[in-house]
N, C-alpha and C positions, 0 to 999 in steps of 0.2 A: 509492503499502500504506503502512494506518495502525501505529501504533503502540497500543496498553492504552490513550493518554490520551485516541487518538481525532487523533494530528498526523502529518497526512504525512508520511511518506516522502522524501527526495532522492531521488532515479533511483541514488543511487553503492551508498548506503546499503541501496535495495533489492536490490540488487546482492549487497550483504554477507549480508544472512535469503538469498539463493537460494541462495549461498555456502554458507552455515550448514547450512542444512537436507539441502541435497545429501549433506554432507560425511561428515554426522551418521546420515542412510541406509544410505554407504558402509560404513561402522562397524560399525553391529549388521546390515544384511544380509548382509554381504562377508566378515564378520572373518576367517571361515575360510579365506580365498579370498586373505587377505595374509599378503608372507611381514612373518614377529615386526615391521623393525625398520620397516615401513609400519605398521606395524599401529601401531605404536607412535610409532611420528611423527604419523599420521592426529589418531588421541586425544588430545597433547599444542595438531596447530594447531586438534580443535573445540575444547578447556577453551580456549585466547585464543580463540575466535571468538563463546562462550560471554560471557566480556565485552561481545564489542561489541553479540551479541544483548540483555542484563543489560541493557546504558547505550540502549539504541534503546527504554525501554519494551517490547517485545516476548514477556516474558514465556518463555524457553528451557527452561523446568521443569529438570531434575533426571540429570550427569549420569554418576553412581555406576554406574549399567548400562551403560554404556558404560566402568567402567574408567577414572572421570576421577577 
């Protein structure tokens, strides 16, 4: 997997990207199925992983529509 600059990510970095993307899908598509505490904490975790994505030059977009 490559970032926007064309740099190949390490295996660990690529796994973090996968985790971010999966958590983003869960918060986006399944928010109504989660208890309030789980949704709040998942959103906080997603915000933290956003920082990782940004640092890896993966263009994570914005999270405002998910409440972050």
